[in-house]
C-alpha positions in Angstrom: -4.2 -37.2 15.1 -5.1 -38.2 11.5 -4.8 -35.6 8.8 -8.5 -35.3 8.1 -9.4 -34.9 11.8 -6.7 -32.2 12.1 -8.2 -30.4 9.0 -11.6 -30.5 10.6 -10.2 -29.1 13.9 -8.3 -26.3 12.0 -11.5 -25.4 10.1 -13.4 -25.4 13.4 -10.8 -23.2 15.0 -10.8 -20.9 11.9 -14.6 -20.5 12.1 -14.5 -20.0 15.9 -11.9 -17.2 15.4 -14.0 -15.6 12.8 -17.2 -15.8 14.8 -16.0 -15.0 18.3 -13.1 -12.7 17.9 -12.7 -11.2 14.5 -16.4 -10.4 13.9 -16.1 -7.9 16.8 -13.2 -6.0 15.2 -14.6 -3.3 12.8 -12.2 -3.4 9.9 -9.7 -5.7 8.2 -6.7 -3.5 9.0 -7.5 -3.8 12.8 -8.0 -7.5 12.3 -4.5 -7.7 10.7 -2.9 -5.9 13.6 -4.7 -8.1 16.1 -3.6 -11.3 14.3 0.0 -10.0 14.1 -0.2 -9.5 17.9 -0.9 -13.2 18.4 2.4 -14.0 16.8 5.6 -14.3 18.9 8.2 -11.9 17.5 11.1 -14.3 18.3 9.7 -17.6 17.0 7.1 -16.4 14.5 4.6 -18.8 16.1 1.0 -17.8 16.8 -0.8 -18.4 20.1 -4.3 -18.0 21.3 -5.2 -19.5 24.7 -8.9 -19.9 24.0 -8.5 -21.6 20.6 -5.6 -23.7 21.8 -7.7 -25.0 24.8 -10.6 -25.8 22.5 -8.9 -27.2 19.4 -5.3 -27.8 20.2 -2.1 -25.7 19.9 -1.2 -26.7 16.3 -4.8 -26.2 15.1 -5.0 -22.8 16.7 -1.7 -21.8 15.1 -2.8 -22.9 11.7 -6.1 -21.1 12.0 -4.4 -17.9 13.1 -1.7 -18.1 10.5 -4.1 -18.8 7.6 -6.5 -16.0 8.7 -3.6 -13.6 9.0 -2.5 -14.3 5.4 -6.0 -14.2 4.1 -6.7 -10.7 5.6 -3.3 -9.5 4.4 -4.1 -10.6 0.9 -7.4 -8.8 1.0 -5.8 -5.6 2.1 -3.1 -5.9 -0.5 -5.7 -6.2 -3.2 -7.7 -3.2 -2.1 -7.6 0.0 -4.2 -5.6 2.8 -2.5 -8.8 4.6 -1.4 -10.1 1.4 0.2 -6.9 1.1 2.2 -7.1 4.7 3.2 -10.6 4.1 4.5 -9.4 1.0 6.4 -6.5 3.0 8.0 -8.9 5.9 8.8 -11.1 3.5 10.7 -8.2 2.1 12.5 -7.0 5.6 13.5 -10.4 6.4 14.9 -10.5 3.1 16.8 -7.1 3.9 18.4 -8.6 7.0 20.2 -5.3 8.7 19.6 -5.0 12.2 18.1 -4.8 11.6 14.3 -1.9 14.0 13.8 0.2 12.2 16.5 -0.9 8.7 15.3 0.1 9.5 11.7 3.4 11.1 12.7 4.3 8.0 14.8 3.4 5.6 12.1 5.3 7.5 9.5 8.4 7.6 11.8 8.3 4.2 13.4 6.5 2.1 10.7 4.9 -0.3 13.2 2.8 -1.7 10.4 5.8 -3.7 9.2 5.3 -6.2 12.0 1.7 -6.8 10.7 3.0 -8.6 7.6 2.6 -12.4 7.8 5.6 -14.6 7.3 6.1 -16.5 4.1 4.2 -14.2 1.8 5.3 -13.1 -1.6 8.0 -10.3 -1.3 6.3 -8.3 -4.1 3.0 -8.4 -2.1 4.9 -7.2 1.0 6.6 -4.3 -0.9 3.2 -3.3 -2.4 1.6 -3.4 1.0 4.3 -1.3 2.7 4.3 1.2 -0.2 0.5 1.5 -0.1 0.5 2.0 3.7 3.0 4.8 3.3 0.9 6.4 0.6 -2.3 6.0 2.7 -0.6 7.7 5.7 0.5 10.5 3.4 -3.1 10.9 2.2 -4.4 10.9 5.8 -1.7 13.5 6.8 -2.7 15.7 3.9 -6.4 15.5 4.8 -5.6 16.3 8.4 -3.6 19.3 7.5 -6.3 20.5 5.1 -9.0 20.0 7.8 -6.9 22.0 10.3 -6.2 24.8 7.8 -10.0 25.1 7.1 -10.9 25.5 10.8 -11.9 29.0 11.7 -9.2 30.9 13.6 -11.4 31.4 16.6 -11.8 27.6 17.1 -8.0 27.3 17.2 -7.6 30.0 20.0 -7.6 28.8 23.6 -10.7 29.7 25.6 -10.4 32.5 28.1 -13.1 31.0 30.3 -16.0 33.2 29.1 
């Protein structure tokens, strides 16, 4: 395939990915996690059946990889409060108890696998540091919210 035709196919795959898949995901942090999930952990190669069938395996990989980097760069450039907001939205989307979610993410650091390959190491360190800070902020807010709840709402119901 000629280089210009492949670029058109990659661009078409990129636009398709944006329109059909990513537009339905409510925040960039969730999009980052989704895109990371399309990457094989052993090879680092991206795969998306639908895009590969429509545009070709290589074109789909390139579209996924470039979109993953693009969203990562957007998140790295966010002010801390913007990243906290993104993470807060992601926690809500997970339908997990926020306290448990935050604890697991602080302990296991699963966000590390969301980092694209071949990005600047300084950007990676900034991202990881900011995620840890954002989790601390969310944990602090959760603890504050729990401390502010009236004592009666924390007591188990006796079936009255």
